[in-house]
DRENDO-1510 file (C-alpha; in Angstrom, 1 decimal, always signed):
<recs>
REC; n; res; u; v; w
REC; 1; MET; +122.4; +112.5; +110.4 .
REC; 2; SER; +124.0; +114.5; +107.6 .
REC; 3; ASN; +125.5; +111.3; +106.1 .
REC; 4; ASN; +122.0; +109.7; +106.1 .
REC; 5; ARG; +120.5; +112.6; +104.3 .
REC; 6; GLY; +123.3; +112.4; +101.7 .
REC; 7; MET; +122.5; +108.8; +101.0 .
REC; 8; LYS; +118.7; +109.4; +100.5 .
REC; 9; LEU; +117.3; +109.1; +97.0 .
REC; 10; TRP; +114.5; +111.3; +95.9 .
REC; 11; PRO; +111.6; +109.3; +94.4 .
REC; 12; GLY; +111.7; +111.0; +91.0 .
REC; 13; ARG; +115.4; +110.4; +90.6 .
REC; 14; SER; +115.0; +106.7; +91.5 .
REC; 15; ARG; +112.4; +106.3; +88.8 .
REC; 16; VAL; +114.7; +107.9; +86.2 .
REC; 17; ARG; +117.6; +105.7; +87.2 .
REC; 18; THR; +115.5; +102.6; +87.0 .
REC; 19; ALA; +114.4; +103.5; +83.5 .
REC; 20; ILE; +118.0; +104.1; +82.4 .
REC; 21; ILE; +119.1; +100.7; +83.8 .
REC; 22; LEU; +116.2; +98.9; +82.1 .
REC; 23; GLY; +117.0; +100.6; +78.9 .
REC; 24; MET; +120.6; +99.5; +79.1 .
REC; 25; VAL; +119.7; +95.9; +79.8 .
REC; 26; ALA; +117.4; +95.9; +76.8 .
REC; 27; PHE; +120.1; +97.3; +74.6 .
REC; 28; VAL; +122.7; +94.7; +75.6 .
REC; 29; ALA; +120.2; +91.9; +75.0 .
REC; 30; ALA; +119.3; +93.2; +71.6 .
REC; 31; CYS; +123.0; +93.3; +70.7 .
REC; 32; GLY; +123.6; +89.7; +71.6 .
REC; 33; GLY; +125.0; +90.4; +75.1 .
REC; 34; PRO; +125.1; +87.9; +77.9 .
REC; 35; ALA; +121.8; +86.2; +78.9 .
REC; 36; SER; +120.9; +84.0; +81.8 .
REC; 37; GLY; +121.5; +80.9; +79.6 .
REC; 38; THR; +125.1; +81.7; +78.7 .
REC; 39; PRO; +127.3; +78.6; +79.2 .
REC; 40; SER; +129.8; +78.8; +82.1 .
REC; 41; PRO; +133.5; +79.2; +81.2 .
REC; 42; SER; +135.9; +76.4; +80.8 .
REC; 43; PRO; +136.6; +74.5; +84.1 .
REC; 44; TYR; +140.3; +75.1; +83.4 .
REC; 45; ALA; +140.1; +78.9; +83.0 .
REC; 46; GLN; +140.6; +79.9; +86.6 .
REC; 47; ALA; +143.2; +77.2; +87.1 .
REC; 48; ALA; +145.1; +78.4; +84.1 .
REC; 49; GLY; +145.1; +82.0; +85.3 .
REC; 50; LEU; +142.8; +83.2; +82.6 .
REC; 51; PRO; +139.9; +85.7; +83.1 .
REC; 52; THR; +136.7; +83.6; +83.1 .
REC; 53; GLY; +135.3; +85.9; +80.5 .
REC; 54; ALA; +138.1; +85.0; +78.1 .
REC; 55; ALA; +137.6; +81.3; +78.3 .
REC; 56; SER; +135.7; +79.2; +75.9 .
REC; 57; ALA; +132.4; +77.7; +77.0 .
REC; 58; THR; +133.9; +74.2; +77.3 .
REC; 59; ALA; +137.3; +72.7; +77.2 .
REC; 60; VAL; +137.6; +70.3; +74.3 .
REC; 61; PRO; +140.9; +68.4; +74.1 .
REC; 62; ASN; +142.1; +67.9; +70.6 .
REC; 63; ALA; +139.4; +70.0; +69.1 .
REC; 64; SER; +141.2; +71.2; +66.0 .
REC; 65; ALA; +138.3; +73.3; +64.8 .
REC; 66; THR; +138.4; +75.3; +68.0 .
REC; 67; ALA; +142.1; +75.6; +67.9 .
REC; 68; SER; +142.2; +76.9; +64.3 .
REC; 69; ALA; +139.7; +79.5; +65.2 .
REC; 70; THR; +141.8; +80.9; +68.1 .
REC; 71; ALA; +145.4; +80.2; +67.2 .
REC; 72; SER; +145.6; +83.3; +65.0 .
REC; 73; ALA; +145.2; +85.5; +68.0 .
REC; 74; THR; +147.7; +88.4; +68.0 .
REC; 75; ALA; +150.7; +88.1; +70.3 .
REC; 76; ARG; +151.4; +90.8; +72.9 .
REC; 77; PRO; +152.3; +94.0; +71.1 .
REC; 78; ASN; +156.1; +94.8; +71.2 .
REC; 79; SER; +156.9; +91.5; +72.9 .
REC; 80; GLY; +159.4; +90.5; +70.2 .
REC; 81; VAL; +157.8; +87.0; +70.1 .
REC; 82; PRO; +155.8; +85.9; +67.1 .
REC; 83; ASN; +152.5; +84.1; +67.3 .
REC; 84; PHE; +154.0; +80.7; +66.4 .
REC; 85; LYS; +151.8; +78.1; +64.6 .
REC; 86; HIS; +153.3; +75.3; +66.6 .
REC; 87; ILE; +155.7; +75.1; +69.6 .
REC; 88; TYR; +157.8; +72.0; +70.2 .
REC; 89; VAL; +159.8; +71.4; +73.4 .
REC; 90; ILE; +162.3; +68.6; +73.8 .
REC; 91; ILE; +163.7; +68.1; +77.3 .
REC; 92; LEU; +167.1; +66.3; +77.8 .
REC; 93; GLU; +168.8; +65.5; +81.1 .
REC; 94; ASN; +171.7; +66.4; +83.4 .
REC; 95; LYS; +174.4; +67.9; +81.2 .
REC; 96; GLU; +176.2; +71.1; +81.8 .
REC; 97; TYR; +176.5; +73.7; +79.0 .
REC; 98; GLY; +180.2; +73.1; +78.4 .
REC; 99; ARG; +179.5; +69.4; +77.8 .
REC; 100; ILE; +177.2; +70.2; +74.9 .
REC; 101; VAL; +178.2; +73.5; +73.3 .
REC; 102; GLY; +181.4; +73.1; +71.4 .
REC; 103; SER; +181.7; +69.5; +72.3 .
REC; 104; ALA; +182.9; +66.9; +69.8 .
REC; 105; SER; +180.4; +64.5; +71.5 .
REC; 106; ALA; +177.5; +66.6; +70.3 .
REC; 107; PRO; +178.1; +67.4; +66.6 .
REC; 108; TYR; +174.4; +67.5; +65.7 .
REC; 109; MET; +173.4; +69.8; +68.5 .
REC; 110; ASN; +176.2; +72.1; +67.5 .
REC; 111; GLN; +174.9; +72.0; +63.9 .
REC; 112; LEU; +171.5; +73.1; +65.2 .
REC; 113; ILE; +173.1; +76.0; +67.2 .
REC; 114; ALA; +175.0; +77.1; +64.1 .
REC; 115; ARG; +171.9; +76.8; +61.8 .
REC; 116; TYR; +169.5; +78.4; +64.2 .
REC; 117; GLY; +170.2; +79.9; +67.6 .
REC; 118; GLN; +170.6; +79.4; +71.4 .
REC; 119; ALA; +170.2; +81.0; +74.8 .
REC; 120; THR; +173.8; +81.2; +76.1 .
REC; 121; ASN; +173.2; +82.1; +79.7 .
REC; 122; LEU; +170.3; +79.9; +80.8 .
REC; 123; TYR; +170.4; +78.3; +84.2 .
REC; 124; ALA; +168.2; +75.6; +85.8 .
REC; 125; GLU; +166.4; +76.4; +89.1 .
REC; 126; THR; +167.5; +73.6; +91.3 .
REC; 127; HIS; +168.4; +69.9; +91.8 .
REC; 128; PRO; +167.2; +67.2; +91.3 .
REC; 129; SER; +165.4; +66.8; +88.0 .
REC; 130; GLU; +161.7; +67.0; +88.6 .
REC; 131; PRO; +161.3; +70.4; +90.2 .
REC; 132; ASN; +162.8; +71.9; +87.0 .
REC; 133; TYR; +160.1; +70.3; +84.9 .
REC; 134; ILE; +157.5; +71.7; +87.2 .
REC; 135; ALA; +159.1; +75.2; +87.1 .
REC; 136; LEU; +159.1; +75.1; +83.3 .
REC; 137; THR; +155.4; +74.2; +83.1 .
REC; 138; SER; +153.9; +76.1; +86.1 .
REC; 139; GLY; +156.1; +79.1; +86.9 .
REC; 140; GLY; +157.2; +77.7; +90.3 .
REC; 141; LEU; +158.5; +74.7; +92.1 .
REC; 142; GLN; +155.1; +74.2; +93.8 .
REC; 143; GLY; +156.7; +72.6; +96.9 .
REC; 144; THR; +158.5; +69.9; +94.9 .
REC; 145; ASN; +162.0; +69.2; +96.2 .
REC; 146; SER; +162.7; +65.6; +95.0 .
REC; 147; ASP; +162.2; +63.2; +92.2 .
REC; 148; GLY; +158.9; +61.8; +93.5 .
REC; 149; THR; +155.3; +61.1; +92.5 .
REC; 150; TYR; +153.4; +64.4; +92.8 .
REC; 151; ASP; +149.7; +65.2; +92.3 .
REC; 152; LEU; +149.8; +69.0; +92.1 .
REC; 153; SER; +146.7; +71.2; +92.0 .
REC; 154; ALA; +148.7; +74.2; +90.6 .
REC; 155; PRO; +147.7; +75.6; +87.2 .
REC; 156; SER; +150.0; +74.6; +84.3 .
REC; 157; LEU; +151.0; +75.6; +80.8 .
REC; 158; PHE; +148.9; +72.6; +79.6 .
REC; 159; ASP; +145.8; +74.2; +81.2 .
REC; 160; GLN; +146.6; +77.5; +79.6 .
REC; 161; VAL; +147.1; +76.1; +76.1 .
REC; 162; GLU; +143.9; +74.1; +76.3 .
REC; 163; THR; +141.8; +77.0; +77.7 .
REC; 164; SER; +143.1; +79.3; +74.9 .
REC; 165; GLY; +141.5; +77.0; +72.4 .
REC; 166; ARG; +144.7; +75.4; +71.3 .
REC; 167; THR; +145.7; +71.8; +71.7 .
REC; 168; TRP; +148.6; +70.0; +73.4 .
REC; 169; HIS; +150.2; +66.6; +73.3 .
REC; 170; VAL; +153.1; +65.0; +75.2 .
REC; 171; TYR; +155.1; +62.3; +73.5 .
REC; 172; ALA; +156.8; +60.4; +76.3 .
REC; 173; GLN; +159.1; +57.6; +75.0 .
REC; 174; GLY; +158.1; +54.3; +76.6 .
REC; 175; TYR; +154.9; +55.6; +78.2 .
REC; 176; PRO; +152.5; +52.6; +78.6 .
REC; 177; GLY; +149.4; +54.7; +78.1 .
REC; 178; GLY; +146.1; +54.5; +80.0 .
REC; 179; CYS; +147.0; +57.3; +82.5 .
REC; 180; PHE; +149.9; +55.2; +83.8 .
REC; 181; LYS; +150.7; +56.6; +87.2 .
REC; 182; SER; +153.5; +54.4; +88.5 .
REC; 183; PHE; +156.9; +55.9; +89.0 .
REC; 184; GLN; +158.6; +53.8; +86.2 .
REC; 185; ALA; +157.9; +51.5; +83.4 .
REC; 186; ALA; +160.1; +48.7; +82.1 .
REC; 187; SER; +162.6; +49.4; +79.4 .
REC; 188; VAL; +161.2; +49.1; +75.9 .
REC; 189; LYS; +162.1; +50.0; +72.3 .
REC; 190; ASP; +159.7; +52.9; +71.3 .
REC; 191; GLY; +160.4; +54.6; +68.0 .
REC; 192; ILE; +163.8; +56.3; +67.4 .
REC; 193; GLY; +166.9; +55.6; +69.4 .
REC; 194; ALA; +167.9; +53.0; +72.0 .
REC; 195; ALA; +165.5; +51.2; +74.3 .
REC; 196; GLY; +165.2; +52.7; +77.7 .
REC; 197; ASP; +163.1; +53.3; +80.8 .
REC; 198; TYR; +160.1; +55.6; +81.0 .
REC; 199; VAL; +159.9; +57.5; +84.3 .
REC; 200; ARG; +157.0; +59.6; +85.5 .
REC; 201; LYS; +159.2; +62.3; +87.0 .
REC; 202; HIS; +160.3; +63.4; +83.5 .
REC; 203; ASN; +156.8; +63.7; +82.3 .
REC; 204; PRO; +155.5; +66.9; +83.9 .
REC; 205; ALA; +151.9; +66.6; +82.6 .
REC; 206; MET; +151.4; +63.6; +84.9 .
REC; 207; SER; +152.4; +65.6; +88.0 .
REC; 208; TYR; +149.2; +67.7; +87.7 .
REC; 209; SER; +146.1; +66.0; +89.1 .
REC; 210; ALA; +143.8; +67.9; +86.7 .
REC; 211; ILE; +145.5; +65.8; +84.0 .
REC; 212; SER; +146.5; +62.6; +85.6 .
REC; 213; GLY; +143.0; +62.2; +87.2 .
REC; 214; ASN; +141.2; +62.9; +83.9 .
REC; 215; PRO; +141.2; +60.1; +81.3 .
REC; 216; THR; +140.2; +62.4; +78.5 .
REC; 217; ARG; +143.0; +64.8; +79.2 .
REC; 218; CYS; +145.8; +62.3; +79.9 .
REC; 219; ALA; +144.8; +60.7; +76.6 .
REC; 220; ASN; +146.9; +63.6; +75.2 .
REC; 221; ILE; +150.0; +61.7; +76.5 .
REC; 222; THR; +151.2; +58.9; +74.3 .
REC; 223; ASN; +154.4; +57.1; +73.5 .
REC; 224; LEU; +156.9; +58.3; +70.9 .
REC; 225; SER; +156.3; +55.8; +68.0 .
REC; 226; GLY; +153.1; +57.6; +67.0 .
REC; 227; PHE; +154.8; +61.0; +66.8 .
REC; 228; ASP; +153.3; +63.5; +64.4 .
REC; 229; SER; +154.5; +67.1; +64.3 .
REC; 230; ALA; +151.0; +68.3; +63.2 .
REC; 231; THR; +149.0; +66.6; +66.0 .
REC; 232; ALA; +148.8; +69.6; +68.3 .
REC; 233; ASP; +149.7; +73.3; +68.6 .
REC; 234; PHE; +152.0; +72.6; +71.6 .
REC; 235; GLU; +154.0; +69.3; +71.7 .
REC; 236; MET; +156.4; +68.2; +74.4 .
REC; 237; ILE; +158.8; +65.4; +73.7 .
REC; 238; ILE; +160.3; +63.4; +76.5 .
REC; 239; PRO; +162.9; +60.8; +75.4 .
REC; 240; ASN; +163.6; +57.8; +77.6 .
REC; 241; GLU; +166.4; +57.7; +80.1 .
REC; 242; ILE; +169.0; +56.6; +77.6 .
REC; 243; ASN; +168.1; +59.0; +74.8 .
REC; 244; ASP; +167.7; +62.0; +77.1 .
REC; 245; MET; +171.3; +61.5; +78.4 .
REC; 246; HIS; +170.2; +60.8; +82.0 .
REC; 247; SER; +171.5; +57.2; +81.9 .
REC; 248; GLY; +173.1; +57.5; +78.5 .
REC; 249; SER; +176.0; +59.4; +77.0 .
REC; 250; VAL; +176.0; +62.8; +75.3 .
REC; 251; SER; +176.7; +60.9; +72.0 .
REC; 252; ALA; +173.6; +58.7; +72.5 .
REC; 253; GLY; +171.4; +61.8; +73.0 .
REC; 254; ASP; +173.0; +63.6; +70.1 .
REC; 255; SER; +172.4; +60.6; +67.8 .
REC; 256; PHE; +168.7; +60.5; +69.0 .
REC; 257; LEU; +168.2; +64.1; +68.1 .
REC; 258; LYS; +169.9; +63.7; +64.7 .
REC; 259; GLU; +167.4; +61.1; +63.8 .
REC; 260; PHE; +164.4; +62.7; +65.5 .
REC; 261; VAL; +164.6; +66.5; +65.0 .
REC; 262; PRO; +164.2; +66.3; +61.2 .
REC; 263; LYS; +160.7; +64.8; +61.8 .
REC; 264; ILE; +159.9; +68.4; +63.0 .
REC; 265; THR; +162.1; +70.7; +61.0 .
REC; 266; GLY; +161.5; +68.7; +57.8 .
REC; 267; ASN; +157.7; +68.8; +58.1 .
REC; 268; ALA; +155.4; +71.5; +56.6 .
REC; 269; ALA; +154.0; +72.0; +60.2 .
REC; 270; PHE; +157.4; +73.7; +61.1 .
REC; 271; GLU; +156.5; +76.7; +59.0 .
REC; 272; ASN; +156.1; +79.7; +61.4 .
REC; 273; SER; +156.8; +77.5; +64.3 .
REC; 274; LEU; +159.4; +77.2; +67.1 .
REC; 275; LEU; +161.5; +74.2; +68.4 .
REC; 276; ILE; +163.1; +74.4; +71.8 .
REC; 277; VAL; +165.7; +71.8; +72.9 .
REC; 278; THR; +166.7; +72.3; +76.5 .
REC; 279; PHE; +167.8; +70.4; +79.6 .
REC; 280; ASP; +166.2; +69.9; +83.0 .
REC; 281; GLU; +169.5; +70.7; +84.9 .
REC; 282; GLY; +173.2; +70.7; +84.6 .
REC; 283; ASP; +175.6; +68.8; +86.7 .
REC; 284; SER; +176.9; +71.7; +88.8 .
REC; 285; ASN; +175.2; +73.9; +91.4 .
REC; 286; ASP; +175.9; +77.1; +89.5 .
REC; 287; GLN; +173.0; +79.5; +90.2 .
REC; 288; GLY; +171.0; +76.6; +91.7 .
REC; 289; GLY; +170.6; +74.1; +89.0 .
REC; 290; GLY; +173.6; +74.5; +86.7 .
REC; 291; HIS; +174.3; +76.2; +83.3 .
REC; 292; ILE; +172.4; +74.4; +80.6 .
REC; 293; ALA; +172.4; +74.4; +76.8 .
REC; 294; THR; +169.2; +75.6; +75.2 .
REC; 295; ILE; +168.6; +75.6; +71.4 .
REC; 296; LEU; +165.8; +77.6; +69.8 .
REC; 297; ALA; +165.1; +76.9; +66.2 .
REC; 298; GLY; +162.7; +78.5; +63.7 .
REC; 299; PRO; +162.7; +78.3; +59.9 .
REC; 300; ASN; +163.3; +82.0; +59.5 .
REC; 301; MET; +165.9; +82.4; +62.2 .
REC; 302; THR; +169.2; +84.1; +61.3 .
REC; 303; PRO; +171.9; +81.3; +61.6 .
REC; 304; GLY; +174.1; +81.5; +64.7 .
REC; 305; SER; +171.6; +83.8; +66.6 .
REC; 306; HIS; +172.1; +84.0; +70.3 .
REC; 307; PHE; +170.4; +85.5; +73.3 .
REC; 308; ASP; +173.0; +86.4; +75.9 .
REC; 309; GLY; +170.8; +87.8; +78.7 .
REC; 310; PRO; +170.2; +86.0; +82.0 .
REC; 311; ALA; +167.5; +83.3; +81.6 .
REC; 312; THR; +165.9; +80.4; +83.3 .
REC; 313; HIS; +163.2; +77.8; +82.7 .
REC; 314; TYR; +160.8; +80.6; +83.7 .
REC; 315; SER; +162.1; +82.6; +80.7 .
REC; 316; LEU; +161.2; +79.7; +78.4 .
REC; 317; LEU; +157.7; +79.6; +79.9 .
REC; 318; ARG; +157.3; +83.4; +79.6 .
REC; 319; THR; +158.4; +83.3; +75.9 .
REC; 320; ILE; +155.8; +80.6; +75.1 .
REC; 321; GLU; +153.1; +82.6; +77.0 .
REC; 322; LEU; +154.0; +85.8; +75.1 .
REC; 323; ALA; +153.8; +84.1; +71.8 .
REC; 324; TRP; +150.2; +83.0; +72.4 .
REC; 325; ASN; +149.1; +85.9; +74.6 .
REC; 326; LEU; +148.6; +83.8; +77.7 .
REC; 327; PRO; +148.7; +85.1; +81.2 .
REC; 328; PHE; +152.0; +84.7; +83.0 .
REC; 329; LEU; +152.2; +81.8; +85.5 .
REC; 330; GLY; +154.2; +82.5; +88.7 .
REC; 331; LYS; +157.7; +83.6; +88.1 .
REC; 332; ALA; +157.3; +83.9; +84.4 .
REC; 333; ALA; +155.8; +87.3; +85.1 .
REC; 334; THR; +159.2; +88.7; +86.1 .
REC; 335; ALA; +161.5; +86.4; +84.0 .
REC; 336; SER; +163.4; +87.6; +81.0 .
REC; 337; THR; +162.0; +87.1; +77.5 .
REC; 338; ILE; +164.2; +85.2; +75.1 .
REC; 339; THR; +164.3; +87.5; +72.2 .
REC; 340; LEU; +165.8; +86.2; +68.9 .
REC; 341; PRO; +165.3; +87.0; +65.2 .
REC; 342; TYR; +162.5; +84.3; +65.0 .
</recs>
């Protein structure tokens, strides 16, 4: 009985509270606050791990005007990671750290390390290839354990970039276009380097059903011959199976990079930007997926810089998310940040 009496509202007090609430609603409306006709947030906001109130009204792939309006958002305070103008990620294949760093077969990659910087202690998550691509772009393996054809519902870095108002593009060498979903395409000559096969397992964007099942979004995946370093805020470059060293030599991959990387570093779009060159996995089982070389390059970086702390693909994801003030996906929340004099 006493609890019921405690919950009872006196009529006078109820009228006062109603007046206060109505006054507050009127004040919010007068100040341009939310109204019943406010557009719903981006359909990718929840999937990307963003609060729905932080998302734009609609997701507009390749909307440069939207991107330019939001790309200047401040990076997380004290993160040690700048708010990069562009971020480029090139993913190579299946070579252990010692086969690259200090190797006479990779002179250009070692020039990049000397000119810019590297993460010296970065390990892949597992074997074989594909789960590592998923880890890098989603913060987890998402149940993948083989090189297969996946249609994952997990949120991805691509979702996050798009929902933040930025743009993304994947340049996959030999990709036939048209939301091509088959496991492999015939070997073709596509831009720089040798002819080689395109395989879906090395193109992580196509493993997410929110992209592969949406013609507008998978139009952000094209072949390499049309590469433009200013196309999008986030650009991922996937060489074919020869140029990525999967079925080709270290020398072939190094030669590809020597011809391709200047298209990024020599362009005005590289100003205040970051280039990451990494591998999916090594050829050992060390710490799960092997010790892999990872180069980080920025125009203002102190030559020969190195991050020696423990790191994984989740660290790369975390570093990208910190730069653009994105929520952490999965294991990126607890991974190390790759701090360098960017």
